[in-house]
N, C-alpha and C positions, 0 to 999 in steps of 0.2 A: 409259738410267740419269738419272736427275736428279740436278744438282749440287746436293745438301744441303749441302754445306761450310760455307756462312754460319750455316747453321742452328744449328750446335752451342753449347751452352749452357755457355759458357768460364767465367763464374762459379761456374757447380755443376761445372767437371772443376778447378777452377785451385789448389783445396787437394792437389789430389792429382797435379797435373801443373804443370812447370814451363816451360812455353813461353805466350809473350803470345798475345795473341789474331790477330795475323796470322800468328807461325809457326803457331798451330794451324789457321787455315784454310789453309794450304799444306801443314801434314805430311797433315792429314785428305785432302787430295787426291789426295796422292801415296798413303797408306794403302789409299783406296778403290780406288782405279784400278790398283793394283799389288801387294795383299795381301789385299784384303778384296772382290775381283770375285768377283762370281756366278761368273762363269767361271771364278774360278780356286779357288773353297772348294765342295768337294763336300757337306758337310755340315757344320753344326753344329750340337753338343750341351753342354745347360747343366748346370754345375757347382754345386757346395755355392755356390761362391763366386767363381766366373766362369764361363768359358765354353770351348770348345777345337773347334778349327777343322779340319774334316779337307782334307786337298788329295789328288788326284791329279794330281801333275803331276810334270815331267822332273827328274831328280835336281838339275840344277844349279838350280831353284827353291827347295832347302832352304836353299842359300848367301843367297838374299834374305831368307828367313826370318830366319837368323841374323842377318842385317845390319838388320833389323825389330828384332830383340830388344835389339840393341847400342844402338841409336837410340832405343828406348822407355825401357830402366832408367836413360838421365840424365834425361830429361825426367819420367818416374813411378817414383818411387824407389818405391814403396809396393807396384806391382806385382810379381807373380812371373809366372815363365815359365818353359815346358819345353817341348821337342823330343820327340816319340816317334816313331821308324821303325821300321814293319813290316816284318817279313821278308820276303825276293825282291821287292826293288823292291815293297814293297803301298805302303799310303798313309802320309801324314806328316801327324803331329797336333801344331797349335799348344797350348798350353793358356797361358790367361791368368787367371790367378787373385788371390784375396788377402783380399777382405771382401766384405760384401753389397754396399757400394757401390761397389766397383770392378765386382762382376757388374751393378750398375745399369747404371752407364754404360755397358757393355759391351752391356746390352740396347739402349739406348738407340741405340748404333752398330750393331748388329744391323739394327734398323727404319731409321735413315737411309742405311744402304749396301743396302736393300733385300735383304739375307740372310734375312728373317723365313719364307719358305717353305723353307729347308736346315734348320730346326729340326725 
């Protein structure tokens, strides 16, 4: 995968995210490698005002998702998050949503993180 962390339009994200440019670059690298890596995400679904990411990962991966949500809630307070667990140890769905602007930013992230084929 390419490292597109420096290609983030921080001016566009700043109205809804409270990270500095350096913090944004560092956080993006972590999120790309640990949460939105194409080896971890099984599928991506577009929602009306965001996106849903489906994971078929070991049970302990859900703890990473909860940690991710808690950190994101601090820097991106206008984002909404939800986790959905399918029965019988089925997939976990992470939903990030809240507005058309959030959906558009997530669409950029999907492209930058090379998740587009999973849509």
